LODRENBA-891427 format. One line per 5 residues: number of its first residue (from 1); their letters; for each residue x, y, z of C-alpha. Coordinates in steps of 0.05 Angstrom, whole numbers, plus 32768, in hexadecimal, padded with zeros to 4 digits. Example, Ala and Ser with C-alpha at 12.3 -4.5 7.8 and 13.67 -1.06 7.14 Angstrom:
BEGIN
1> AS> 80F6,7FA6,809C ~ 8111,7FEB,808F
end
This chain:
BEGIN
1> MLEDW> 8093,82A5,8419 ~ 80AD,8272,844B ~ 80F0,826C,8427 ~ 80FD,82B7,842C ~ 80EC,82B6,8476
6> IRQDI> 811A,827B,8483 ~ 8154,829C,845E ~ 8149,82DD,8484 ~ 8146,82BB,84C8 ~ 8182,828D,84BC
11> SKNKK> 81AC,82C9,84A5 ~ 81A4,82E5,84EC ~ 81CF,82AC,8506 ~ 81A7,82A4,8546 ~ 81C6,827B,857E
16> SGTYL> 8184,825E,8594 ~ 8139,8269,858D ~ 80F1,8251,8594 ~ 80C2,8254,8559 ~ 8078,8246,8551
21> FYGED> 8061,8232,850B ~ 8016,8236,8504 ~ 7FE3,822A,84CD ~ 7FA9,81FD,84BB ~ 7FCE,81C9,8491
26> SSRLE> 7FF7,8199,84BC ~ 801D,817E,847F ~ 8033,81C4,846C ~ 8047,81D2,84B4 ~ 8071,8193,84B7
31> KAVLS> 8094,81A6,8475 ~ 80A1,81ED,848E ~ 80BF,81D5,84D0 ~ 80EB,81A1,84AE ~ 8102,81D5,847B
36> FAKAL> 8116,8204,84B4 ~ 8139,81CB,84D9 ~ 8161,81BB,849A ~ 8174,8204,8491 ~ 818D,8207,84D9
41> CCPEE> 81B8,81C9,84CF ~ 81CC,81C4,8486 ~ 8218,81C9,847E ~ 8214,81D8,8433 ~ 81E7,8216,842F
46> KDYYC> 81F6,8253,8459 ~ 81B0,8272,845E ~ 8183,8239,8447 ~ 818B,81EF,843A ~ 81A1,81C4,8400
51> DSCSV> 8170,818A,840C ~ 81A2,8159,83EF ~ 81DB,8152,8422 ~ 81DE,811C,8457 ~ 81C4,814A,848E
56> CNRIQ> 8187,8161,8466 ~ 8177,811A,8451 ~ 817C,80FF,8498 ~ 8151,8138,84B4 ~ 811C,8127,847F
61> KGVYA> 811E,80DD,8493 ~ 811D,80EE,84DE ~ 8160,80CF,84EE ~ 818D,810C,84F9 ~ 81AA,810A,853F
66> DVHVL> 81A1,8154,854E ~ 8157,8159,8539 ~ 8126,813B,856B ~ 80DB,8136,8561 ~ 80B2,8134,85A1
71> ENLKI> 8072,8111,858B ~ 8057,8108,85D2 ~ 8046,8148,85F8 ~ 8032,812B,863B ~ 8053,8149,8678
76> EDIRE> 807C,810A,8687 ~ 8097,810B,863F ~ 80A9,8154,8643 ~ 80CE,814A,8685 ~ 80F2,810D,866A
81> AETSF> 8109,8136,862E ~ 8121,8171,8658 ~ 8165,8153,8664 ~ 8173,8150,8619 ~ 815F,8199,8612
86> HESSY> 81A0,81AB,8636 ~ 81CF,817A,8615 ~ 8201,818D,85DF ~ 81F4,817D,8596 ~ 820F,813C,857B
91> EGERK> 8222,814D,8533 ~ 8219,8197,8522 ~ 8218,81D9,8546 ~ 81CD,81DA,8552 ~ 819B,81AC,8574
96> IFILP> 8152,81AF,8561 ~ 8113,8197,8585 ~ 80D4,8192,855B ~ 8091,8191,8581 ~ 8056,8183,8551
101> NIQDL> 800D,8191,8562 ~ 801F,81C0,859A ~ 7FD5,81D3,859D ~ 7FCA,8192,85C3 ~ 7FFB,81A5,85FA
106> RKESA> 7FDA,81A5,863F ~ 7FE6,81DC,8671 ~ 8011,81B1,869F ~ 803D,819A,8665 ~ 8043,81E2,864D
111> NALLK> 805B,81F8,8692 ~ 8090,81C2,8690 ~ 80A7,81DA,864C ~ 80A5,8225,8657 ~ 80EA,822F,8677
116> SIEEP> 810D,8209,863F ~ 80EC,822C,8605 ~ 80F1,8271,8626 ~ 813C,826C,862F ~ 8157,8236,8600
121> GEGTF> 81A0,8227,8609 ~ 81D3,823D,85D5 ~ 81CB,8214,8596 ~ 8186,81FB,85AA ~ 8148,8209,8580
126> FLLWS> 8100,81F6,858F ~ 80D2,81F1,8552 ~ 8089,81EC,8566 ~ 8050,81E4,8536 ~ 8005,81EA,853E
131> TRKNI> 7FC7,81E5,8512 ~ 7FA4,8218,853E ~ 7FB8,825D,8556 ~ 7F90,8258,8597 ~ 7FC7,8234,85BE
136> LATIR> 7FDD,8246,8604 ~ 7FF2,828F,8608 ~ 802F,827D,8633 ~ 804A,8254,85F9 ~ 8037,8284,85C2
141> SRAIQ> 8057,82C0,85E4 ~ 809B,829E,85EA ~ 80A2,828C,85A1 ~ 80AF,82AD,855E ~ 806E,82A1,8538
146> VFVPR> 8070,828B,84EF ~ 8030,8284,84C7 ~ 8030,824C,8493 ~ 7FF6,8256,8461 ~ 7FD4,8221,8439
151> VNYQE> 7FE1,821A,83EF ~ 7FA3,822C,83C6 ~ 7F7C,81FD,839A ~ 7F98,821B,8359 ~ 7FE0,820B,8370
156> LGVSK> 7FCB,81C3,837E ~ 7FA5,81BD,833D ~ 7F63,81A6,835C ~ 7F1B,81C1,8360 ~ 7F02,81EC,8399
161> ECYHF> 7ED5,81B2,83AE ~ 7F0F,8181,83B3 ~ 7F39,81B6,83D7 ~ 7F03,81C2,840C ~ 7EF5,8178,8413
166> FEGNE> 7F3C,816E,842B ~ 7F3D,81B1,8452 ~ 7F75,81C7,8424 ~ 7FA3,8191,8441 ~ 7FDA,818E,840C
171> QDILN> 7FF4,8148,841B ~ 7FAE,812A,841C ~ 7F9E,814B,83D9 ~ 7FDF,8134,83B9 ~ 7FD4,80ED,83D2
176> CLKEN> 7F8C,80EF,83B7 ~ 7FA6,8104,8372 ~ 7FDE,80D0,8374 ~ 7FB1,8097,8389 ~ 7F76,80AE,835D
181> INWQE> 7F46,80AB,8399 ~ 7EFD,80BB,838D ~ 7EF2,80EF,83C3 ~ 7EAA,80FB,83AC ~ 7E94,80B4,83BB
186> HQSYR> 7E5B,80AC,83EE ~ 7E6A,808B,8431 ~ 7E34,8081,8466 ~ 7E3C,80A1,84AA ~ 7E2B,805D,84C7
191> NIQKN> 7E71,8045,84B2 ~ 7E95,807A,84DA ~ 7EB6,804D,850E ~ 7ECA,8019,84DA ~ 7EE9,804F,84AE
196> IVSYL> 7F0E,806F,84E8 ~ 7F2B,802C,84FE ~ 7F40,801D,84B6 ~ 7F64,8060,84B1 ~ 7F87,8058,84F4
201> ETQQT> 7FA0,8013,84DF ~ 7FB6,8025,8499 ~ 7FC3,8071,849A ~ 7FAF,8070,8450 ~ 7F91,80AD,8430
206> SSKVK> 7F5A,8082,8411 ~ 7F44,806D,8457 ~ 7F48,80B5,8470 ~ 7F1B,80CA,8436 ~ 7EE6,8098,844D
211> VYQSL> 7EE8,80B7,8493 ~ 7EDC,80FC,8473 ~ 7EA3,80E0,8449 ~ 7E81,80C1,8485 ~ 7E86,8103,84AC
216> IDFLE> 7E6A,812A,8471 ~ 7E31,80F9,8469 ~ 7E20,8102,84B3 ~ 7E21,814E,84AE ~ 7DF4,814B,8471
221> VKENL> 7DBF,8120,8492 ~ 7DC6,8137,84DA ~ 7D8A,8165,84D8 ~ 7D5D,812A,84C7 ~ 7D79,80FC,84FD
226> SVVEI> 7D5B,80F3,8542 ~ 7D83,8103,8581 ~ 7D8A,80B9,858D ~ 7DA9,80AF,8548 ~ 7DD9,80E9,8552
231> LWFIE> 7DEE,80CE,8596 ~ 7DFA,808A,8575 ~ 7E28,80AB,8543 ~ 7E4E,80CF,857B ~ 7E55,808C,85A0
236> ELVGS> 7E71,806C,8561 ~ 7EA1,80A6,8558 ~ 7EBD,80A9,859E ~ 7EBD,805D,85A2 ~ 7EF3,805C,856D
241> PCERK> 7F3A,804D,8585 ~ 7F51,8095,8578 ~ 7F83,80BF,859D ~ 7F70,8106,85B2 ~ 7F93,8124,8575
246> DFAWI> 7F69,80F7,8547 ~ 7F28,810E,8568 ~ 7F40,8156,8562 ~ 7F4C,814C,8517 ~ 7F06,812E,850E
251> FHYCL> 7EE6,8164,8539 ~ 7F08,819C,8513 ~ 7EF6,817E,84CF ~ 7EAC,817D,84E2 ~ 7EAF,81C2,8500
256> MQERY> 7ECD,81E2,84C2 ~ 7E9D,81C1,8490 ~ 7E6B,81F0,846F ~ 7E37,81BA,847E ~ 7E40,81CB,84C7
261> QGKLE> 7E12,8207,84CE ~ 7E2C,8225,850E ~ 7E3C,826F,8511 ~ 7E85,8286,8511 ~ 7E82,8299,855B
266> EKLIL> 7E68,8254,856D ~ 7E9F,8233,8543 ~ 7ED5,825B,8568 ~ 7EB9,8246,85AB ~ 7EB5,81FD,8597
271> SKMLN> 7EFB,8200,857A ~ 7F16,821A,85BD ~ 7EF8,81DD,85DF ~ 7F2F,81B3,85BF ~ 7F61,81D5,85EE
276> FPINN> 7F3F,81B8,862C ~ 7F3E,8171,8647 ~ 7EF4,8168,8637 ~ 7ED5,8122,862F ~ 7ED2,8111,85E5
281> KVLFA> 7E88,80FF,85E9 ~ 7E79,8144,8606 ~ 7EA4,8164,85D1 ~ 7E7E,8146,8597 ~ 7E3A,814D,85B9
286> NLFLK> 7E47,8198,85BC ~ 7E59,8197,8572 ~ 7E1F,816E,8558 ~ 7DE5,817B,8589 ~ 7DDA,81C5,8581
end
């Protein structure tokens, strides 16, 4: 269990460290990283965290001065942040840098980061998290790796079908239950761009469900579509105002669906393509035009 691991690691009273949390569920990864950050900083609990003191509450809200989240992983952002890597903590004894979606880190950004994460200064901790294990070996080899598993469908109290629809994403499933969203509703693949734009604007689970439904509809009818129609769908997809991480999420969702009939070896190869600066149109053409 994650709690047992956190208690064991905190009890070692390390002066610094770099950790890589990895798993398929981004919401679980974020919770795990924040839990560890709280345990490192909480003044009330010796080997864990109370989750009720001012420090724990501010870490949860993202306003604690000694916990920094680096959302942007471009080389210029890494270099700009380097100065703060060597500064003293403001409030407590430890300073923490959280780097989400480290799987999107480009080689040049990784090289800029390597020295800092390999030899963090006293009191400095780097908490990286990734939804894929196939990240740059230079990063992986310099971190303590922590696997964060998904919760199963029984624990969430949903059917296998609902669980697989959301790829086991705990937060999406909980939101679906809370908002009473009909995840089985049909949504045409022709609405893909409209649905993506709606989700990007609202960030609502109901809008995200419509994106999923459009993707599933496309995968179900793809074999009966002409090459021209498939290319139209790809154009609509890549014409959406997405960032690279959004395209990666959509790509991975399609790749992992049972409706996508590729062999495991092919899926692994396609998955690795996400690590390279490949044109999005080429990326999806490789996925859909087998």
